[in-house]
C-alpha positions in Angstrom: 145.2 69.5 112.7 147.9 71.7 114.3 147.2 75.5 114.5 150.4 77.6 114.3 150.3 81.3 115.4 152.9 83.8 114.4 154.2 87.0 115.9 152.6 90.0 114.2 155.2 92.6 113.3 154.1 96.0 111.9 155.7 99.4 111.1 153.2 101.9 112.4 152.8 105.7 112.2 151.2 107.9 114.8 150.0 111.0 113.0 148.6 114.2 114.4 148.6 117.6 112.7 152.2 117.9 111.3 153.6 115.3 113.6 154.4 111.8 112.3 156.0 109.3 114.6 157.3 106.0 113.4 157.4 102.8 115.4 157.7 99.0 115.3 154.8 97.1 116.9 155.2 93.5 117.7 152.3 91.4 119.0 153.0 87.8 120.0 150.2 85.2 120.0 147.9 85.4 123.0 149.6 88.7 124.2 148.7 89.5 127.8 150.0 93.1 127.9 152.0 95.6 126.0 155.2 97.6 126.8 155.7 101.0 125.2 159.4 101.9 124.9 160.6 105.5 125.3 164.3 105.5 124.3 166.8 108.1 125.3 168.5 111.0 123.5 170.5 110.0 120.4 168.9 106.6 120.2 166.1 105.3 117.9 163.5 102.6 117.5 166.3 100.4 116.1 168.3 100.5 119.4 169.9 97.1 119.7 169.6 97.3 123.5 165.9 98.0 123.6 165.2 95.5 120.8 167.0 92.9 122.8 164.8 93.5 125.8 161.7 93.7 123.6 162.4 90.3 122.1 162.6 88.8 125.5 159.3 90.4 126.4 157.7 89.1 123.2 158.8 85.6 124.1 157.0 86.0 127.4 153.6 86.9 125.8 154.0 90.7 126.0 153.5 92.9 123.0 156.0 95.8 122.4 156.0 99.1 120.6 159.4 100.9 120.0 158.8 104.3 118.6 160.8 107.5 117.8 159.3 110.4 119.7 161.3 113.0 117.7 161.8 113.5 114.0 165.4 113.2 112.6 165.6 117.0 112.4 164.4 117.4 116.0 166.8 114.8 117.3 169.7 116.8 115.8 169.0 119.6 118.3 170.6 118.9 121.6 168.1 121.0 123.6 165.1 119.2 122.0 166.5 115.8 123.1 166.3 117.0 126.7 162.8 118.7 126.3 161.0 116.3 128.7 157.8 118.2 128.3 157.8 117.6 124.5 158.8 114.0 124.9 155.9 113.5 127.4 153.3 115.1 125.0 154.5 112.8 122.2 154.4 109.7 124.4 150.8 110.6 125.4 149.9 110.7 121.7 151.3 107.2 121.3 149.3 106.0 124.4 146.1 107.5 122.8 146.9 105.6 119.6 147.3 102.3 121.4 143.9 103.0 123.1 142.3 103.2 119.7 144.1 100.4 117.9 142.0 97.3 117.7 144.8 94.9 118.6 146.2 96.8 121.6 143.3 98.7 123.2 142.4 95.9 125.6 146.0 95.2 126.7 147.4 96.3 130.0 150.0 99.0 129.4 153.5 99.3 130.8 156.3 101.8 130.0 160.0 101.1 129.5 162.1 104.2 129.5 165.9 104.7 129.1 167.9 107.9 129.7 165.6 110.9 129.1 162.8 108.6 128.0 162.5 107.4 131.6 161.7 110.9 132.7 159.0 111.2 130.0 157.6 107.8 131.0 157.3 108.9 134.6 155.6 112.1 133.7 153.1 110.2 131.5 152.4 107.9 134.4 151.9 110.8 136.7 149.5 112.4 134.3 147.5 109.2 133.4 147.3 107.6 136.8 146.1 104.0 136.9 146.1 103.8 133.1 149.8 102.9 133.3 150.2 99.6 135.1 154.0 99.4 135.4 157.2 101.3 134.7 160.8 100.1 134.1 163.6 102.6 133.9 166.9 101.4 132.4 169.9 103.7 133.0 167.2 106.4 133.2 167.1 110.0 134.3 164.1 109.9 136.6 165.5 113.0 138.4 164.3 115.0 135.3 160.7 114.3 136.4 161.3 115.0 140.1 158.4 117.4 140.4 155.8 114.8 139.6 157.3 111.6 141.0 155.0 111.7 144.1 152.0 111.5 141.8 153.1 108.2 140.1 150.9 105.3 141.2 152.3 102.7 138.8 154.7 100.1 140.3 158.1 101.4 139.3 161.4 99.6 138.8 164.7 101.5 138.4 167.6 99.5 136.9 171.0 101.2 137.1 174.5 100.0 136.2 176.8 99.5 139.2 179.5 101.4 137.4 177.3 104.2 136.1 178.6 106.7 138.6 176.6 109.9 139.0 173.5 108.3 137.5 173.2 105.9 140.5 172.9 108.9 142.8 170.4 110.6 140.6 168.3 107.5 140.6 168.5 107.1 144.4 167.3 110.6 144.9 164.4 110.2 142.5 163.5 106.8 144.0 163.1 108.4 147.4 160.3 110.6 146.0 158.2 107.8 144.7 155.1 106.8 146.8 154.1 103.8 144.6 155.3 100.2 144.8 159.0 100.6 143.9 162.3 98.7 143.5 165.8 99.8 142.7 168.1 97.2 141.2 171.8 97.9 140.6 173.5 95.6 138.1 177.1 94.9 139.2 179.9 96.2 136.9 177.5 97.6 134.3 178.1 101.0 132.8 175.4 103.3 131.3 174.7 101.2 128.2 174.9 97.8 130.0 177.4 96.6 127.3 179.4 94.4 129.7 178.9 90.6 129.3 175.6 89.4 130.8 174.5 92.8 131.9 171.8 93.4 129.2 170.5 89.9 129.8 170.1 90.8 133.5 168.2 94.0 132.5 165.9 91.9 130.3 165.3 89.4 133.1 164.5 92.0 135.7 162.2 93.9 133.3 160.4 90.7 132.2 159.7 89.7 135.8 158.4 93.2 136.7 156.1 93.5 133.7 154.9 89.9 134.0 153.9 90.6 137.6 152.0 93.8 137.0 150.7 93.6 133.4 149.4 90.1 133.1 145.9 89.6 134.4 
């Protein structure tokens, strides 16, 4: 008799006091780790770019959680989108939820951050130490977490578009502050959103290799 296992896909809510965060949790059969996505300002858990990367990770036995760290009203306020302290607190709430959830509490945890989400991911990693096993920043703003980068112990991969001028330099400056295992990959010809042909596929490949190396036991 053949046993067939299916991907578990579930809309979840992280609730504390008056805060309610909505996310999409996907757990493939025999998952060997989980990647929590922190998207950038103006994006959402339905981001086609992050979902593309998440699907590749799922196909490689890694669970994923894409979640909105701000409510719709909060996201309408420009200053709130760049409130890295607030995003960090919300991301820690989600990590605590994963620690309590029966299907995720025993999985090694990695963080995937884009834009401002990358700064929040790095601040969480600095705060939680060895709890975070790996970090990937895609077109991120790690410079917004500059004051804590030297406290990050998780292996960190920065992926930047070769045509994302200005952001490349910000990543290089932040990269120099890291004391952990680290790598900076520049994807040729890619702009900030990696919309050019083949560029997002390259992001997914690099992220999958990194998380596979550091999350799987």
